[in-house]
C-alpha positions in Angstrom: -80.9 202.5 -151.4 -83.0 204.2 -148.8 -86.7 204.6 -149.3 -88.1 208.0 -150.1 -90.0 209.2 -147.0 -92.8 211.7 -147.3 -94.5 213.4 -144.4 -98.1 214.5 -144.9 -99.0 217.6 -142.8 -102.1 219.7 -142.5 -102.6 222.0 -145.5 -99.9 220.2 -147.5 -100.5 218.6 -150.9 -100.2 214.8 -151.0 -96.9 213.7 -152.4 -95.6 210.4 -153.6 -93.0 208.3 -151.7 -92.1 204.8 -150.7 -92.9 205.5 -147.0 -95.7 207.9 -146.2 -96.0 209.3 -142.7 -99.4 210.7 -142.1 -99.1 213.5 -139.6 -102.4 215.1 -140.4 -105.3 215.7 -138.1 -105.6 215.6 -134.3 -103.7 212.7 -132.6 -105.9 209.9 -131.3 -103.2 208.7 -129.0 -99.4 208.9 -128.6 -97.5 205.6 -128.8 -94.2 204.1 -129.8 -94.0 202.4 -133.2 -92.9 198.8 -133.3 -92.0 197.9 -136.9 -90.5 194.5 -137.7 -90.0 193.8 -134.0 -88.0 197.0 -133.4 -89.1 200.2 -131.8 -88.6 203.3 -134.0 -87.0 206.2 -132.2 -87.7 208.7 -134.9 -91.6 208.5 -135.1 -94.3 208.8 -132.5 -97.6 207.0 -133.5 -100.7 209.1 -133.3 -103.5 207.0 -134.8 -104.6 203.8 -136.5 -104.0 202.8 -140.2 -107.1 201.2 -141.6 -106.7 198.8 -144.5 -103.7 197.2 -146.1 -101.4 194.6 -144.6 -100.5 195.5 -141.0 -96.7 195.6 -140.4 -96.4 197.9 -137.3 -98.2 198.1 -134.0 -98.3 200.6 -131.2 -96.1 199.4 -128.3 -98.7 200.3 -125.7 -102.0 200.5 -127.5 -101.4 197.3 -129.6 -103.2 199.1 -132.5 -102.1 199.0 -136.1 -100.1 202.1 -136.7 -98.2 201.0 -139.9 -99.4 199.0 -142.9 -98.5 198.2 -146.5 -101.1 199.6 -148.9 -100.3 198.6 -152.5 -96.6 199.0 -152.7 -96.3 201.8 -150.2 -95.8 201.8 -146.4 -98.1 204.1 -144.5 -97.3 205.1 -140.9 -99.9 207.1 -138.9 -97.6 209.2 -136.7 -95.4 212.3 -136.3 -91.7 212.2 -137.1 -89.5 213.8 -134.4 -88.0 217.0 -135.8 -84.4 216.2 -134.8 -84.4 212.9 -136.7 -86.2 214.4 -139.7 -83.8 217.4 -140.0 -80.7 215.3 -139.5 -81.7 212.8 -142.2 -81.8 210.0 -139.6 -85.5 209.2 -140.3 -84.8 207.6 -143.7 -81.7 205.8 -142.3 -83.6 204.2 -139.4 -86.6 203.2 -141.6 -84.3 201.6 -144.2 -82.4 199.7 -141.5 -85.6 198.3 -140.0 -87.0 197.3 -143.4 -83.7 195.7 -144.5 -83.6 193.8 -141.2 -87.2 192.6 -141.7 -86.2 191.0 -145.0 -83.1 189.3 -143.5 -85.2 188.1 -140.5 -87.7 186.5 -142.8 -85.1 184.7 -144.8 -83.5 183.4 -141.6 -86.9 182.2 -140.2 -87.7 180.5 -143.5 -84.3 178.6 -143.4 -84.8 177.6 -139.7 -88.4 176.4 -140.3 -87.3 174.4 -143.4 -84.6 172.7 -141.3 -87.0 171.8 -138.6 -89.7 170.5 -141.0 -87.1 168.4 -143.0 -85.7 166.9 -139.7 -89.2 166.0 -138.5 -90.1 164.4 -141.8 -86.9 162.3 -141.8 -87.8 161.0 -138.3 -91.6 160.6 -138.5 -92.6 160.9 -142.2 -94.8 163.8 -141.0 -94.0 167.3 -139.7 -95.7 168.3 -136.5 -94.4 171.9 -136.9 -95.9 172.2 -140.4 -99.3 170.9 -139.1 -99.3 173.3 -136.1 -98.5 176.3 -138.3 -101.3 175.4 -140.7 -103.8 175.0 -137.8 -102.7 178.4 -136.3 -103.1 180.2 -139.7 -106.5 178.6 -140.3 -107.7 179.7 -136.9 -108.1 176.2 -135.4 -105.7 177.0 -132.6 -105.1 180.3 -130.9 -101.4 180.0 -130.1 -98.3 178.3 -131.3 -96.1 176.0 -129.3 -93.2 177.8 -127.5 -90.5 176.6 -129.9 -92.3 177.9 -132.9 -93.5 181.1 -131.2 -90.0 182.0 -130.3 -88.9 181.6 -133.9 -91.8 183.5 -135.5 -92.7 185.8 -132.6 -92.2 189.1 -134.4 -94.3 188.3 -137.4 -98.0 189.1 -137.7 -100.5 186.6 -139.2 -100.3 188.1 -142.7 -96.5 187.9 -142.8 -96.6 184.4 -141.3 -99.1 183.3 -144.0 -96.7 184.5 -146.7 -93.8 182.8 -145.0 -95.8 179.5 -144.6 -96.8 179.6 -148.3 -93.2 180.1 -149.3 -92.1 177.3 -147.0 -94.6 174.9 -148.5 -93.6 175.9 -152.0 -89.9 175.3 -151.3 -90.6 171.9 -149.6 -92.9 170.5 -152.3 
């Protein structure tokens, strides 16, 4: 089932939807939207989303342009007319969101395999310790083998994944 996408424009009344694209006001900048590690072709970012859990960044500005607020996804941008009229906007967003869930499950399985293998060898998992230190702010970067695996996740998503990993292991 594809999410209901609502576009807020100047002078329009706020409507309810699963994904809300805020196209109101003067653009602060123009940028490509990176959502779940993939660039959206159907939306051009025009400003920053304040609040919520960041899930999308501007490709060039590195600013938060999409976030989850409550149970809705807010994107500060303008949908390209061709994609909106052809119905491709909803299709692309649903593909990206479905891919994000599949990626998270895959990453969780891989991390679990790594941690279990390390614990069998050493009674202690270096990967689990490094993830914990990174999330608590003790270290600024992850080792390359972990960074390659979790590279497209932000800290909030990685924290959720880490909590789920610890829950499944213990």
